[in-house]
Backbone bond lengths (Angstrom), bond angles and torsions (degrees), N, CA, C in turn:
res aa  C-N    CA-C-N  psi(-1)  N-CA   C-N-CA  omega(-1)  CA-C   N-CA-C  phi
1 X - - - 1.426 - - 1.546 109.77 -
2 X 1.330 116.63 132.95 1.412 121.34 175.66 1.516 111.94 -95.27
3 X 1.337 116.97 154.50 1.451 122.83 176.49 1.535 105.98 -112.21
4 X 1.296 115.80 136.08 1.478 121.52 177.49 1.535 107.84 -121.48
5 X 1.328 115.54 157.87 1.495 121.11 -179.79 1.518 106.03 -110.39
6 X 1.314 116.40 142.24 1.454 122.77 176.33 1.557 106.29 -87.65
7 X 1.290 117.14 127.84 1.459 121.58 -179.42 1.481 111.80 -79.02
8 X 1.333 119.57 169.59 1.523 119.91 178.62 1.535 111.10 -59.13
9 X 1.348 117.67 -24.18 1.453 119.96 177.95 1.507 112.69 -93.18
10 X 1.348 116.49 15.36 1.485 124.75 179.69 1.517 111.93 62.50
11 X 1.341 118.66 35.48 1.407 123.29 178.00 1.517 108.27 -105.32
12 X 1.379 116.05 149.21 1.456 122.22 172.91 1.533 108.62 -126.76
13 X 1.346 112.91 153.52 1.484 116.25 175.63 1.521 106.62 -102.31
14 X 1.345 116.43 131.33 1.468 122.33 178.07 1.512 105.01 -75.70
15 X 1.347 119.05 125.66 1.477 120.79 -178.52 1.520 114.00 -57.61
16 X 1.267 116.16 149.14 1.460 122.17 -173.60 1.512 113.44 -56.52
17 X 1.327 116.11 -44.25 1.513 117.26 178.76 1.524 111.87 -61.41
18 X 1.317 118.41 -36.31 1.462 120.23 177.77 1.517 109.93 -69.11
19 X 1.320 118.23 -41.66 1.525 121.45 176.50 1.539 110.45 -61.43
20 X 1.316 116.55 -38.11 1.461 118.61 179.06 1.538 113.07 -70.54
21 X 1.315 116.94 -41.92 1.490 119.86 179.70 1.516 110.63 -65.58
22 X 1.353 116.89 -41.07 1.440 122.52 179.55 1.553 111.39 -81.06
23 X 1.275 117.77 -8.50 1.465 122.87 -174.90 1.566 110.21 48.71
24 X 1.349 113.45 51.71 1.484 119.81 177.39 1.448 110.47 -77.60
25 X 1.340 110.86 147.58 1.475 120.93 176.81 1.521 110.05 -119.76
26 X 1.366 116.51 149.24 1.491 117.63 177.91 1.544 111.59 -56.68
27 X 1.279 118.40 137.90 1.439 123.58 179.95 1.545 115.25 85.26
28 X 1.335 116.23 -4.68 1.465 118.36 179.66 1.554 108.78 -70.18
29 X 1.355 115.55 139.84 1.445 120.40 176.62 1.480 113.57 -82.68
30 X 1.297 116.04 142.65 1.457 121.03 177.38 1.577 108.12 -131.77
31 X 1.296 117.25 143.20 1.494 119.76 169.98 1.529 110.64 -82.01
32 X 1.311 117.19 140.99 1.474 121.36 175.86 1.513 107.15 -125.61
33 X 1.335 115.35 131.48 1.468 119.97 -178.71 1.525 109.91 -150.36
34 X 1.325 116.23 164.94 1.376 122.48 177.65 1.510 111.44 -105.41
35 X 1.356 115.62 127.38 1.471 120.09 -179.44 1.488 108.92 -138.60
36 X 1.284 120.09 123.91 1.483 123.44 -179.79 1.525 110.47 51.66
37 X 1.299 118.95 50.56 1.470 125.14 176.65 1.503 113.77 58.80
38 X 1.365 116.64 24.31 1.472 121.13 172.05 1.479 109.20 -123.60
39 X 1.286 115.33 153.57 1.492 123.03 174.36 1.521 106.24 -92.78
40 X 1.333 116.45 127.46 1.467 122.35 -175.28 1.558 109.12 -123.90
41 X 1.284 113.39 145.77 1.464 122.26 175.54 1.553 107.85 -115.54
42 X 1.305 118.57 142.40 1.486 119.55 174.32 1.535 105.58 -152.52
43 X 1.313 112.83 158.08 1.439 117.42 177.92 1.514 110.53 -78.98
44 X 1.314 120.21 147.45 1.441 121.20 179.87 1.529 109.62 -62.46
45 X 1.329 116.79 152.87 1.468 120.45 176.81 1.473 111.24 -64.26
46 X 1.338 117.82 144.07 1.513 121.23 179.67 1.492 108.05 -64.62
47 X 1.324 114.62 162.86 1.503 119.66 175.10 1.460 111.99 -58.46
48 X 1.324 114.38 161.15 1.514 120.97 -177.86 1.528 112.09 -58.29
49 X 1.296 119.82 -26.36 1.458 117.47 -177.63 1.542 112.64 -103.65
50 X 1.340 113.97 37.29 1.428 120.47 -177.12 1.573 111.24 -66.03
51 X 1.292 117.73 -17.07 1.499 119.10 179.67 1.535 109.64 -63.98
52 X 1.294 116.53 -27.41 1.466 119.57 178.96 1.540 111.49 -77.87
53 X 1.324 117.84 -11.44 1.465 121.14 -179.38 1.508 108.47 -124.37
54 X 1.370 115.78 102.55 1.496 118.34 179.89 1.514 113.99 -63.13
55 X 1.371 116.58 -25.06 1.420 116.87 179.46 1.532 114.98 -69.53
56 X 1.314 116.13 -21.13 1.513 121.48 177.43 1.536 108.97 -63.56
57 X 1.281 121.82 -26.91 1.377 123.09 -175.06 1.564 111.69 -111.28
58 X 1.293 113.34 52.02 1.483 120.01 -173.07 1.470 112.68 -101.86
59 X 1.348 120.27 22.90 1.485 123.32 -179.57 1.460 113.42 -67.96
60 X 1.307 116.50 172.06 1.460 120.53 -179.39 1.582 112.96 -76.94
61 X 1.319 116.50 -21.88 1.449 118.94 -177.12 1.588 109.92 -83.81
62 X 1.267 117.33 137.16 1.426 122.80 179.75 1.514 107.91 -98.31
63 X 1.310 118.07 131.14 1.465 120.32 174.71 1.505 108.08 -93.02
64 X 1.326 113.48 126.95 1.477 116.96 -175.50 1.581 104.63 -118.59
65 X 1.294 112.73 124.79 1.514 118.26 174.93 1.585 106.93 -124.92
66 X 1.301 113.00 145.47 1.500 118.34 178.18 1.525 108.05 -135.14
67 X 1.277 113.59 134.59 1.450 115.49 176.98 1.523 111.65 -89.44
68 X 1.324 114.17 142.04 1.490 118.77 179.15 1.566 108.14 -138.31
69 X 1.275 114.87 173.77 1.422 118.19 178.54 1.564 113.01 -71.58
70 X 1.276 116.05 -14.30 1.471 122.53 -178.56 1.519 110.55 -77.47
71 X 1.333 116.12 148.06 1.444 119.75 176.66 1.551 109.90 -91.52
72 X 1.330 118.74 -1.27 1.433 123.64 -176.32 1.530 111.66 -91.74
73 X 1.341 116.72 152.70 1.448 122.78 -177.02 1.544 107.62 -130.73
74 X 1.344 116.62 140.60 1.430 121.72 170.97 1.544 108.91 -116.79
75 X 1.333 118.51 128.66 1.429 122.04 177.45 1.516 106.72 -112.59
76 X 1.355 116.82 127.56 1.437 120.45 -177.67 1.522 111.80 -76.13
77 X 1.306 118.98 174.32 1.424 123.63 -175.56 1.537 115.32 -59.28
78 X 1.334 114.85 -33.91 1.489 116.83 176.00 1.487 113.58 -64.50
79 X 1.310 117.90 -34.87 1.430 122.59 176.49 1.550 111.74 -66.71
80 X 1.332 115.38 -41.90 1.480 119.03 178.12 1.582 108.55 -66.40
81 X 1.286 118.77 -41.17 1.484 120.09 178.28 1.541 109.21 -62.56
82 X 1.343 117.26 -45.80 1.482 118.26 178.12 1.487 111.75 -53.29
83 X 1.339 114.22 -48.43 1.436 120.32 -175.27 1.529 114.34 -68.97
84 X 1.343 115.78 -48.83 1.441 122.18 -176.84 1.527 112.24 -65.13
85 X 1.335 116.77 -34.09 1.496 118.80 -178.16 1.563 110.97 -95.59
86 X 1.359 115.75 3.15 1.445 120.32 176.38 1.549 107.97 60.73
87 X 1.342 115.50 41.25 1.449 118.22 -176.65 1.538 110.86 -81.72
88 X 1.262 120.04 -172.22 1.448 124.36 -170.25 1.484 117.35 -60.51
89 X 1.339 116.48 -26.63 1.485 120.27 -178.86 1.555 112.54 -111.88
90 X 1.326 115.65 16.93 1.454 119.67 178.87 1.592 115.00 -53.51
91 X 1.299 112.05 -42.37 1.507 118.94 -175.99 1.590 107.81 -62.80
92 X 1.313 118.65 -28.11 1.451 120.78 -178.59 1.505 112.50 -69.89
93 X 1.349 115.55 -31.63 1.453 121.02 -177.27 1.525 112.35 -95.08
94 X 1.334 117.74 -17.69 1.451 122.56 -177.00 1.538 114.46 -55.87
95 X 1.294 120.57 -43.84 1.511 118.03 179.88 1.528 113.16 -59.70
96 X 1.322 115.85 -36.26 1.449 120.30 -179.22 1.559 111.29 -73.80
97 X 1.361 115.40 -44.91 1.476 117.95 -175.52 1.559 112.55 -78.46
98 X 1.317 116.66 -9.69 1.486 119.75 177.92 1.542 110.06 -95.58
99 X 1.342 115.85 4.72 1.481 119.67 177.55 1.489 110.55 -118.34
100 X 1.299 117.40 76.49 1.454 121.67 -173.32 1.535 113.23 -62.29
101 X 1.345 116.62 -27.60 1.503 118.03 -179.77 1.541 112.93 -65.14
102 X 1.316 117.44 -19.21 1.433 118.59 -179.45 1.557 113.15 -115.63
103 X 1.341 114.69 5.78 1.444 117.82 -176.85 1.483 113.69 -94.49
104 X 1.314 118.80 128.08 1.442 124.86 175.62 1.515 108.56 -98.14
105 X 1.316 115.63 131.98 1.443 119.26 179.59 1.521 110.30 -107.94
106 X 1.327 117.35 108.92 1.494 120.85 178.68 1.512 108.85 -66.64
107 X 1.338 115.09 136.93 1.442 120.89 -177.61 1.537 108.75 -128.78
108 X 1.316 117.90 137.43 1.463 122.14 172.91 1.480 107.08 -115.04
109 X 1.332 114.60 124.25 1.505 118.97 178.70 1.523 108.17 -111.71
110 X 1.298 115.56 125.36 1.485 120.08 178.80 1.521 107.43 -106.82
111 X 1.304 116.67 115.21 1.492 120.56 -175.83 1.462 110.30 -99.42
């Protein structure tokens, strides 16, 4: 974990190793939001026609889908987080999460 200092103008410098991993470029826009008492940064979601541009979906997470005879779908927590935070792959999960009649919600009950 790196520590950064807030400047008098409330600016912070993103550490070099984070910039390199994210392949950030000067002037690039990022979303900033608060989640669970933490400040988070994410890239804006790609445009609606990102399917035509394979480079738009070049994140580190791989989306895996499998067809079955069932009409039901299970979306794991990473898919929900992508969708609810409007992260880079939210559009990939949207069709499944917007079809509640076919969505199965896994539940863990601790007694």
